C-alpha positions in Angstrom: 21.2 -10.6 -20.2 19.5 -14.0 -20.6 20.1 -16.5 -17.9 19.2 -19.4 -20.2 20.9 -19.4 -23.6 18.4 -19.1 -26.5 19.4 -22.4 -28.0 18.8 -24.3 -24.8 15.5 -22.4 -24.2 14.4 -23.5 -27.7 15.1 -27.1 -27.0 13.3 -26.9 -23.7 10.3 -25.3 -25.3 10.2 -28.0 -27.9 10.8 -31.0 -25.6 9.4 -30.0 -22.3 6.0 -31.7 -22.9 7.3 -34.3 -25.4 10.1 -35.4 -23.2 8.0 -35.6 -20.1 5.4 -37.7 -21.9 8.1 -40.1 -23.0 9.5 -40.1 -19.4 6.0 -40.8 -18.0 5.7 -43.7 -20.5 9.1 -45.1 -19.5 8.2 -44.9 -15.8 4.9 -46.7 -16.3 6.7 -49.4 -18.3 9.4 -49.8 -15.7 6.7 -50.2 -13.0 4.9 -52.9 -15.1 8.0 -55.0 -15.2 9.7 -54.2 -11.9 6.8 -54.0 -9.5 6.1 -57.8 -9.5 9.8 -58.4 -8.7 9.5 -56.7 -5.3 7.4 -59.7 -4.1 10.3 -62.1 -4.9 13.3 -60.2 -3.5 14.2 -57.8 -0.7 17.2 -56.1 -2.3 17.5 -52.5 -1.3 18.6 -51.3 -4.8 15.6 -52.7 -6.6 13.3 -51.3 -3.9 14.8 -47.9 -4.3 14.4 -48.0 -8.1 10.7 -49.0 -7.7 10.1 -46.3 -5.0 11.7 -43.6 -7.3 9.6 -44.7 -10.3 6.5 -44.9 -8.2 6.9 -41.3 -6.9 8.0 -39.8 -10.2 5.2 -41.4 -12.2 2.3 -39.4 -10.7 4.2 -36.2 -10.5 5.3 -36.4 -14.2 1.7 -37.2 -15.4 0.2 -34.4 -13.3 2.7 -31.8 -14.5 2.3 -32.7 -18.2 -1.5 -32.6 -18.0 -1.3 -29.1 -16.4 1.1 -28.0 -19.2 -1.2 -29.3 -22.0 -4.2 -27.7 -20.4 -2.3 -24.4 -20.2 -1.3 -24.6 -23.9 -4.8 -25.6 -25.1 -6.3 -22.4 -23.8 -3.5 -20.1 -24.9 -3.4 -18.3 -28.2 -0.2 -18.5 -30.2 2.0 -15.4 -30.1 4.3 -14.3 -32.9 7.4 -15.4 -31.0 6.1 -18.8 -29.9 7.3 -22.0 -31.4 4.8 -23.9 -33.5 2.9 -26.6 -31.4 0.7 -29.3 -32.7 -2.3 -28.7 -30.5 -4.3 -31.5 -32.0 -1.7 -34.0 -30.9 -1.3 -32.4 -27.5 -5.0 -32.7 -26.9 -4.7 -36.5 -27.5 -1.9 -36.8 -24.9 -3.9 -35.3 -22.0 -6.5 -38.1 -21.7 -3.7 -40.6 -22.5 -1.9 -39.4 -19.4 -5.0 -40.0 -17.3 -4.4 -43.7 -18.0 -0.9 -43.2 -16.5 -2.4 -41.6 -13.4 -4.5 -44.7 -13.0 -1.3 -46.6 -12.6 -0.3 -50.0 -13.9 -2.1 -53.1 -12.7 1.1 -54.5 -11.2 1.2 -51.9 -8.4 -1.7 -49.8 -6.9 0.1 -48.7 -3.8 3.7 -49.0 -2.8 3.0 -49.6 0.9 0.0 -50.2 3.1 0.3 -46.6 4.4 -0.5 -45.3 0.9 -4.0 -46.7 1.2 -4.8 -44.2 3.9 -4.1 -41.4 1.3 -7.0 -42.4 -0.9 -8.8 -39.0 -0.2 -5.8 -37.2 -1.7 -6.1 -39.4 -4.8 -9.8 -38.6 -5.0 -9.0 -34.9 -4.8 -6.5 -35.3 -7.6 -9.0 -37.3 -9.6 -11.6 -34.5 -9.5 -9.1 -31.8 -10.7 -7.5 -34.0 -13.4 -11.0 -35.0 -14.6 -11.9 -31.3 -14.9 -8.7 -30.7 -16.8 -9.5 -33.5 -19.1 -13.0 -32.2 -19.7 -11.5 -28.8 -20.5 -9.2 -30.4 -23.1 -12.0 -32.4 -24.6 -14.2 -29.3 -25.0 -11.3 -27.4 -26.5 -10.8 -30.2 -29.0 -14.4 -30.4 -30.3 -13.2 -28.8 -33.5 -10.3 -31.2 -33.6 -10.5 -34.1 -36.1 -9.1 -36.4 -33.4 -12.0 -35.7 -30.9 -13.4 -39.3 -31.1 -10.2 -41.0 -29.8 -9.7 -38.1 -27.4 -13.1 -38.7 -25.9 -12.6 -42.5 -25.7 -9.2 -42.0 -24.1 -10.7 -39.5 -21.6 -13.4 -41.9 -20.6 -11.0 -44.9 -20.3 -8.5 -42.8 -18.3 -11.1 -41.5 -15.9 -12.4 -45.1 -15.3 -8.8 -46.3 -14.7 -8.2 -43.4 -12.2 -11.5 -44.1 -10.4 -10.5 -47.8 -10.1 -7.2 -46.9 -8.5 -8.9 -44.5 -6.0 -11.6 -47.0 -5.2 -9.0 -49.8 -4.6 -7.1 -47.5 -2.2 -10.2 -46.6 -0.3 -11.3 -50.2 0.1 -7.9 -51.3 1.4 -7.2 -48.2 3.6 -6.3 -48.9 7.1 -7.4 -46.1 9.4 -4.9 -45.2 12.2 -5.5 -42.6 14.8 -2.6 -40.7 16.2 -2.5 -38.4 19.2 -1.1 -35.1 17.8 -0.6 -33.6 21.2 1.5 -36.5 22.4 3.6 -36.6 19.2 4.1 -32.8 19.3 5.3 -33.0 22.9 7.5 -36.0 22.4 9.3 -34.8 19.2 9.4 -31.0 19.7 8.9 -29.8 23.3 10.8 -32.6 25.0 14.0 -32.3 22.9 14.0 -28.5 23.3 13.7 -29.0 27.1 16.7 -31.2 27.0 18.7 -28.6 25.1 18.2 -25.9 27.7 18.0 -27.8 30.9 19.7 -31.2 30.6 23.1 -30.4 29.0 24.6 -31.0 25.6 25.9 -34.6 26.1 22.6 -35.8 27.4 20.8 -34.0 24.6 22.9 -35.8 21.9 22.4 -39.1 23.7 18.6 -38.7 23.7 18.7 -37.3 20.2 20.4 -40.4 19.0 17.8 -42.5 20.9 15.0 -40.7 19.1 16.7 -40.9 15.7 17.2 -44.6 16.2 13.6 -45.1 17.3 12.2 -43.2 14.2 14.6 -44.5 11.6 15.7 -47.8 13.2 19.4 -47.0 12.5 20.8 -49.6 14.9 18.5 -52.3 13.5 19.8 -51.6 9.9 23.4 -51.7 11.1 22.8 -55.0 13.0 21.1 -56.4 10.0 24.1 -55.7 7.8 26.5 -57.1 10.4 24.7 -60.3 11.6 22.1 -61.3 9.0 23.0 -63.8 6.3 20.4 -64.4 3.5 20.6 -68.0 2.3 17.7 -69.9 0.7 16.4 -73.1 2.1 17.4 -76.2 0.2 14.8 -78.4 -1.6 15.0 -81.0 1.1 14.4 -78.5 3.8 11.3 -77.1 2.0 10.0 -80.6 1.5 10.4 -81.3 5.2 8.2 -78.4 6.1 5.7 -79.3 3.4 5.3 -82.9 4.5 5.1 -82.0 8.2 2.2 -79.8 7.4 0.7 -82.2 5.0 0.8 -85.0 7.6 -1.0 -82.7 10.1 -3.7 -81.8 7.6 -4.9 -85.4 7.5 -6.2 -84.9 11.1 -7.7 -81.4 10.5 -11.2 -82.7 9.9 -12.9 -80.0 12.0 -12.1 -76.3 12.6 -11.5 -77.1 16.3 -8.9 -79.8 15.5 -7.3 -77.6 12.8 -6.9 -74.7 15.3 -5.4 -77.1 17.9 -2.9 -78.3 15.4 -2.0 -74.8 14.2 -1.6 -73.6 17.8 0.8 -76.5 18.7 4.2 -75.2 19.9 6.0 -78.5 19.9 3.5 -80.7 21.8 2.4 -82.5 18.7 6.0 -83.2 17.7 6.9 -84.6 21.1 3.7 -86.7 21.3 4.3 -88.1 17.8 7.8 -89.3 18.9 8.4 -92.4 21.0 10.3 -90.7 23.8 10.8 -91.8 27.4 11.7 -88.1 28.3 8.5 -86.7 26.8 7.2 -85.4 30.2 10.4 -83.6 31.0 10.7 -82.0 27.5 7.0 -81.0 27.5 7.7 -78.7 30.5 9.8 -76.5 28.3 6.9 -76.0 26.0 3.6 -76.0 28.0 4.8 -74.4 31.2 6.5 -71.3 29.6 5.4 -68.5 27.4 6.0 -68.7 23.7 8.8 -66.1 23.6 10.5 -67.9 26.5 10.1 -71.2 24.7 11.8 -69.7 21.6 14.8 -68.6 23.6 15.0 -71.9 25.5 15.0 -74.1 22.4 17.2 -71.7 20.5 20.0 -71.8 23.1 19.5 -75.5 23.6 19.8 -76.1 19.8 23.0 -74.0 19.7 24.5 -75.8 22.6 23.8 -79.2 21.0 25.0 -78.0 17.6 28.3 -76.6 18.9 28.9 -79.7 21.1 28.9 -81.9 18.0 30.9 -79.5 15.8 34.0 -81.2 14.6 34.9 -84.8 15.0 31.6 -86.0 16.5 29.8 -85.1 13.3 31.3 -88.2 11.7 29.1 -90.4 13.8 25.9 -88.8 12.5 23.8 -90.5 9.8 22.9 -88.5 6.7 19.4 -88.0 7.9 20.5 -86.8 11.3 23.0 -84.4 9.7 20.2 -82.9 7.6 18.0 -82.6 10.6 20.9 -80.9 12.5 21.4 -78.3 9.8 17.7 -77.7 9.4 17.2 -77.2 13.2 20.1 -74.7 13.3 18.7 -72.7 10.4 15.2 -72.5 11.7 16.4 -71.8 15.2 18.5 -68.8 14.0 15.7 -67.6 11.8 13.1 -67.6 14.6 15.5 -65.5 16.8 16.0 -63.2 13.8 12.2 -62.7 13.6 11.9 -62.2 17.4 14.7 -59.5 17.6 14.8 -57.9 14.1 11.2 -58.3 12.9 9.1 -57.5 15.9 6.1 -56.4 13.8 5.8 -59.9 12.4 6.0 -61.4 15.9 4.0 -58.7 17.7 1.2 -61.1 18.6 3.5 -63.7 20.3 6.7 -61.8 21.2 5.6 -61.0 24.8 8.7 -60.2 26.8 11.0 -61.8 24.2 13.2 -58.7 23.8 13.5 -58.2 27.5 14.3 -61.9 28.1 16.9 -61.7 25.3 18.6 -58.7 26.9 18.6 -60.4 30.4 20.0 -63.6 28.9 22.7 -61.8 26.9 23.7 -59.8 30.0 23.9 -63.0 32.1 25.9 -64.8 29.5 28.4 -61.9 29.5 28.7 -62.0 33.3 29.2 -65.7 33.2 31.9 -65.7 30.6 33.6 -62.8 32.3 33.6 -64.8 35.5 35.1 -67.8 33.7 37.8 -65.6 32.2 36.8 -66.4 28.6 38.4 -63.7 26.5 37.4 -64.8 23.0 33.6 -64.8 23.0 33.6 -65.8 19.3 34.8 -69.3 20.3 31.4 -70.8 20.3 32.5 -74.4 21.0 34.4 -73.3 24.2 31.5 -71.1 25.3 29.0 -73.9 24.8 31.2 -76.3 26.7 31.4 -73.9 29.7 27.6 -73.4 29.8 27.0 -77.2 29.7 29.5 -77.7 32.5 27.5 -75.8 35.0 25.9 -77.8 37.8 22.3 -76.9 37.3 21.2 -77.8 40.8 23.7 -75.6 42.6 25.9 -73.3 40.6 23.3 -71.7 38.3 21.5 -70.1 41.4 24.7 -68.3 42.3 25.1 -67.0 38.8 21.5 -66.4 37.9 19.6 -65.6 41.1 15.9 -66.5 41.6 14.2 -63.4 40.1 16.2 -63.1 36.8 14.3 -63.3 33.5 17.3 -65.0 31.9 16.8 -68.4 30.4 20.5 -69.3 29.8 20.8 -72.1 32.4 17.3 -73.4 31.9 18.3 -73.9 28.3 21.4 -75.7 29.5 19.2 -78.1 31.3 17.1 -78.6 28.2 20.2 -79.3 26.1 21.3 -81.9 28.6 17.9 -83.6 28.3 18.1 -83.5 24.5 21.6 -84.9 24.7 20.2 -88.1 26.3 18.0 -88.8 23.2 19.7 -91.6 21.2 19.4 -92.4 17.6 17.6 -95.7 17.1 15.2 -97.5 14.8 12.2 -97.1 17.0 12.9 -93.8 18.6 13.5 -90.3 17.1 16.9 -88.9 17.8 17.4 -85.4 19.2 17.9 -83.7 15.8 14.7 -85.2 14.4 12.8 -84.1 17.5 14.4 -80.6 17.4 13.5 -80.2 13.7 9.9 -81.2 14.3 9.6 -78.9 17.3 11.1 -75.9 15.3 8.6 -76.5 12.5 5.7 -76.2 15.0 7.2 -73.1 16.6 7.5 -71.6 13.1 3.9 -72.5 12.3 2.6 -71.1 15.6 4.3 -67.8 14.8 2.9 -67.8 11.3 -0.7 -68.4 12.4 -0.5 -65.7 15.0 1.0 -63.0 12.8 -1.4 -60.3 11.6 -2.7 -60.8 8.1 -1.8 -57.1 7.3 1.8 -57.8 8.3 1.9 -60.9 6.1 0.6 -58.9 3.1 3.0 -56.0 3.8 6.0 -58.3 4.0 5.0 -60.2 0.9 5.1 -56.9 -1.0 8.8 -56.5 0.1 10.0 -59.9 -1.1 8.4 -62.0 1.7 9.8 -64.0 4.6 9.8 -67.8 5.1 7.1 -67.1 7.8 4.8 -65.6 5.2 5.1 -68.6 2.8 4.6 -71.0 5.7 1.4 -69.1 6.5 0.2 -69.5 2.9 1.0 -73.2 3.0 -1.0 -73.6 6.2 -4.0 -71.9 4.6 -3.5 -74.2 1.6 -3.7 -77.2 3.9 -6.6 -75.9 5.9 -4.6 -75.4 9.1 -4.9 -71.6 9.4 -8.1 -70.5 11.2 -8.1 -67.1 9.6 -9.8 -68.2 6.4 -12.4 -70.8 7.3 -15.4 -71.1 5.0 -18.2 -72.8 6.8 -21.4 -74.2 5.2 -23.5 -76.1 7.7 -21.2 -78.4 9.5 -18.8 -78.8 6.7 -15.5 -77.0 6.5 -13.9 -75.9 3.2 -10.4 -77.3 2.9 -7.8 -77.5 0.1 -6.4 -81.0 -0.4 -3.2 -82.0 -2.1 -3.0 -85.2 -4.0 -0.9 -87.9 -2.5 
C-alpha cells in the first residue's frame, strides 16, 4: 500500500525542485520590495511577513542546492522521470545569488550579525556544492554561464558574510547564571515553594523574557499619531537656531546636552531662577517626570472654556507640549533600551509617584480616576508648604507634589509681547529634553530602531547630526570642525 498516491508523487517529483526555485525567487523579490518598508513603519503584520520571508529564503535556497547536487551525481534509473540536468546545473549557482541575499536586507536584526560564523560555515559547503555542480557540467553546453553564475554567486555570498562579520556585536553571556536562573531555580520552586508561588514566579519570568505585559500595555495605552507639519517645523527651527552658535565642538556639546537651560535663558522670564531648579538640581529622569506631570496639570486646568482665551500660537504650543510630554514618558517606561543611558531611577520614581497618586486620590475619595480635570484640580489644591509632607513624607522618591509646585510656577507665566508664555516655554523645554535623550541614546539602539520603522527620537538624532549638534560624529581637521549647514 502506497502512502502517497502515484499521481501526487509524480507531481512532487516533477515540481519539487522547479517549485522551490520559483518559491525562492518569489521570496527574494518580496524581500527586495518589502524590506525597505520596515524602516518606515512599525506595523506588526508587515514585520511578520518580512520575518517569514527572511527565514524561508535561506532555507529554500539551501534545500534546492542540495537536491540539485544530489541529482547531478545520480544516474537515471528506468523508473525515474526524465530530468533536464543541463538546466538543473544552471539553477545551482543561480541559487548562490539568492543565498547572498538582496541588497535591501543583509540581516533582519542586530543579533543576526553575531551569527556570521554560521554564514561562513554555510558559504564553504555551498561553494563546495557549487564546485561539484560545475565539474559535473563541464560536458554541458551551458558551462560558460554556469561558471559565471557560480563566481558571481560566490562573491555575493562572501559579501554578505563579510558584512555580517564587520557589523557583528559581540556579547558575552554567563551560561552558568542563565542555566541556574531559568532551569534550576524554577524546579526548586516547584518542589519547595508551592504551586501558587511557582505560577506567580513563572509568569514573572515569562513576562521578563517575552515582555508580555509591555505588549499588552502598548495595545491599551499607546496611540500612534504622526506629528503635524507645524510641529516638525518647530523642532527643525529650534535646532537650526541652536546650530548657529555651535562653532566649536565644546559649544555644540553644551547645546546638545542642554535639558531646558537654554530654553529658559532664551526667554525673558522673571521666574527663571525658580524654574531652573527643576532642571539643574534634579536628575534627568526626575526632571522628565516633573515636567510631564506639570505639563499635564496645566493642560487639564485649561481644558474646556479657558481654551477660548488662548491665541492660535499658544494653542499650537499647548498641543505640541502635551504630545512631546506624553511621548517622552512613553520612551521612559515602554522603550527603556532607547533611554538606558539617561533613564536612571526613572521606572522606580514612576512607580513611587503612581502609588502616591493612588493613595492621595483614595484619601480624597475620588472614585472616577479617569476624570483627569478633577484629579488635576485636587493635586493643584494641595498646600505645598504643609499638606504635601503629610501625604508624601520626607524620604519618598515620588515627584507628584514637586510637579504641582512647578505647575503653579508655570501658571504664573503670562502671555505678553515681550515675554514667552508658559506654553512657549514648555514647548522649548520639551524640545531640549527630547534632544538630550536623542544625543545620549546608544548609536546601536538608534540603528536597530530605524530598522523597525524608527521613532521620533531617532529622526531628531539624525537632525542633530545634520546640524552639527551631535558629538558622536565629529570630524576634526586641525582646529576646524566639519559641520553641515542648511541654507537660510
